[in-house]
Residue, then its C-alpha position, 0 to 999 in steps of 0.5 A: x941817251x947813252x951811246x949803247x942805248x942809241x946803238x940799240x935804237x939803231x939796231x931796232x930800226x935796221x931790223x924793222x926795215x929788214x922785215x922783223x918789226x919788234x920781233x927783230x930784237x929777238x935776233x942775235x947780232x954778230x960781234x962783227x956786225x955790232x962793231x961795224x955799226x959802232x964804227x960806221x955810225x956816229x952818235x948824232x946819226x943814231x939820235x936822228x934815226x932812233x924812232x923810239x926808246x927801246x926800253x919802253x917796248x917789249x922785245x917780243x909780244x904785244x905792241x899797242x898802236x893808235x891811229x890819230x889825226x893831228x886835229x885830235x892831237x891839237x884839240x887835246x895836248x894831253x892825249x899823247x901822255x895819256x895813251x903812252x901811260x896806257x901802253x901805246x908805243x906807236x902813233x899813226x898820223x893821218x896822211x894822204x886822203x884819196x887825192x887830198x893833203x888835208x894836213x900839210x907835210x910840215x904840220x906832219x913833220x912837226x907832230x912826228x918830231x914831237x911824238x918821237x921826242x916822247x919816246x914813241x914811234x911815229x908812222x902814217x896812215x894813208x887812205x888811198x882810194x876813199x870810200x862811198x860815204x863818210x868813213x873818217x868821222x872828222x871833227x868838223x866839216x872841212x875834210x873832203x869826203x870824196x876824191x878830187x874831180x879829176x879822179x874818175x868815179x867807179x861803176x857797179x855791176x848795175x851801172x850805178x856810179x860811186x866815189x872811191x874804192x875804184x882804180x883809174x889813173x891818176x889814183x895810183x900815180x898820185x898815191x905814189x907821189x904822196x908816199x915819195x913825199x912822206x919818205x922825204x920827210x923821214x916816214x918809214x912805215x905807212x899803212x894803206x887804210x882799208x878803203x884800199x879795196x875794189x868793193x864798196x862794202x863787205x859781201x860785195x863782188x867788186x871791181x869797176x864795171x865801167x866801159x874802160x874796164x870792160x874793154x880792158x877785161x874782154x881784150x885781156x882774155x880774148x872774150x867777146x861781148x857775150x862773155x860780159x853778159x855772162x859775167x854780169x849774170x854770175x855777179x848777180x847770182x853769185x856763181x863761181x863760173x869760169x868768167x867770174x874767176x877771170x874777173x876776180x883775177x883781173x881785179x886782184x891784178x889791178x889792186x896788187x899792181x897799185x900796191x907794188x907801185x906804192x911799195x916802190x915809192x918807199x925804197x927804205x920803208x915798209x908799206x902795209x895793207x889794212x884789209x876790210x872785214x872778210x876782205x878777200x879776192x872778190x874785193x880785189x884783195x888777193x891775200x897771198x900777195x900781202x903775206x910778207x907785209x904788215x897786214x891788218x886783219x878785218x873786223x867790223x863791229x865798231x859800235x855797241x849795237x853791232x858788237x853786242x850780239x854774241x853772233x857778231x862777236x863770233x863773226x868778228x873773231x871768224x874774220x880775224x882767224x881767216x886773215x891770220x892764215x895769210x900773215x905771220x903773227x909778227x906782221x899782223x895788226x888788229x882793227x880795234x876800231x870805234x866808229x863813230x868815235x864815241x859809239x863804242x864803249x870803253x868796255x866793249x873796246x877793251x873786249x875787242x882785245x880778246x880777238x887779237x890775243x886769241x888769233x895771236x895778232x901781235x899788234x893792236x891798232x886802236x882806230x876811231x877815224x879823225x876824232x879821238x875816242x873819249x879820253x876817259x876810255x883810256x882808264x879802262x883800256x890801260x889795265x886791259x891792255x896790260x892784262x892782254x900783254x901779260x897773257x899773250x906771250x904765254x900762248x904766242x906761237x902756239x897753234x890752236x887745236x880742237x874738233x870744231x873746224x874753222x873754214x872759209x873756202x874759195x866760194x866764200x872768198x870769191x862770191x860769198x856774202x860774208x855771213x859765216x857760220x860762226x856761232x860754233x865758236x861760242x859753245x866752249x868747244x876747242x876749234x882750229x883753223x884749216x885752209x882745206x877741209x880737215x880729216x876729222x872733226x866737224x867743219x862748219x860751212x857757209x851757204x856758199x861753201x856748202x853750195x860748192x861742196x854740193x856741186x863737187x868743188x869741195x870735198x871732205x877728207x874725213x871731216x863732217x860738214x855742218x851746214x845751217x838748216x836753212x842752207x839751200x844746198x848742202x853736200x851729201x852726208x852733211x849735218x844740219x844745225x840751226x845757227x842759234x845758241x840753243x841748237x849749238x848747245x844741243x849739238x855739243x851735248x850730242x858730241x860729248x862722248x867724242x870730246x873725251x880727249x880735248x878740254x871743253x867747258x861743261x856749262x852751256x854758256x856763251x864762251x870761246x874756248x881756245x886750246x893750245x896743247x903746245x902751251x898746255x893751256x886753255x884761253x877762255x873769252x867770256x862772251x856774256x856781259x856778266x861774270x861767269x863761272x865755268x868748269x873746264x873738263x879734260x878727261x877726268x879732271x875738272x878745273x873751275x875758273x871765273x871770268x869777268x864779263x867780256x874778259x879773258x882768263x888763261x888756264x894753265x897746266x891742262x893735260 
């Protein structure tokens, strides 16, 4: 490695630690700082600290990562070369598992050095709290599935106990110690896997309802025991009451405090949070607390059966769009997961790349538990990765605009069941994400947000609320529409006279149509299994485009 090349690696490292990840290479270095670096850093130190060959990575744009266990690497020595050829630049090794060092630090150090020598970056994924059940998919039965016995179990609102996703001493303390040990062997980036949450599954109102947490909560708020009964009633009926808000804040404070303590264990490193599908306050995840750290957006459809329905594809996209409200694209990671490792086909795994591209998520994280995806998947993934890496920079940084509005409100985040009214994303009409009800267009509400609007807690500023036909309550003036493709196409047909100033797909076929007016481009994601021909109409202009099944195409010069 030449001195100049080593200096570039050192610059990359310093920018990453300052918070820029790969985007930092786009920043200009002053002459004074460059000369100071040359004077203060020897070639040996540069070689030691460089984590990757910078020429192999894009300065800006899409970066591909793989989370992989050392068991999987040992089982297939050729895996690294194959994934590197496909376009993966960053490896995330399995680290501390909810109180256990299943893999020794020495083994991790050796594998990290091997990865770096290949010109790739090596980081670590920890699973800090564990999961009620096997969420790892180990290659054999030697990996412990629950925390050690000196860790306490969690308690649901109904009094049942479970292992994992609860916070009692010494969980935080032992995770802090683990991060300190990782820091000592040179690890500078760690992700906390999405079992870092206080809800056992998506859609659950979380927190530990044990006697100790009950007493802590009541004392911290000055409440009597009757308020605890009020809380249990609110949890059971999913009511966003005052005591429920207090409980959610209490729970979020616990998880955030644990994250901050773990952050402090890596003074010259960076800690990221992997957020579960629709992860939000009811799971103890106050998203605003993580806006300045790497954040993995939550997805869920990990096998072919769950990913196949068009509704589920739109729900997955909806979740990722929601989380992107809270994190910059440079810090955003995907959850491109297969679990179990062989249950998601290569074609469907490649199709998941569209979620990252549409949401301007710059980092794709391939995951499959402790077992690697079938090696043959990379023959399909490699070309798809290169295509998305080519298209993504053309819309990166541009905002989506459209008359259909994506909104996930406080009631969904605090007490909802994580079932979004999302199928509108599949009818070929542009959409945009709003943090508050918009002033125009049509905003599709979940049952819980519709209930909040009906109670006067959520008000339109001009947008027309659209609820499912079966919603038990709905705000005055809201439209109703069954969440089926045919009903959504009927709605689209009704609105055609009002779509004159936006591009849309003429055909009634399932397709996501994202419009980026700043880039004068439309990105189509064909949700059908087979190739489809679409016609984009914008005012008086028609643009035909053919898209392969589950693939994307960018149509430029729109407008």
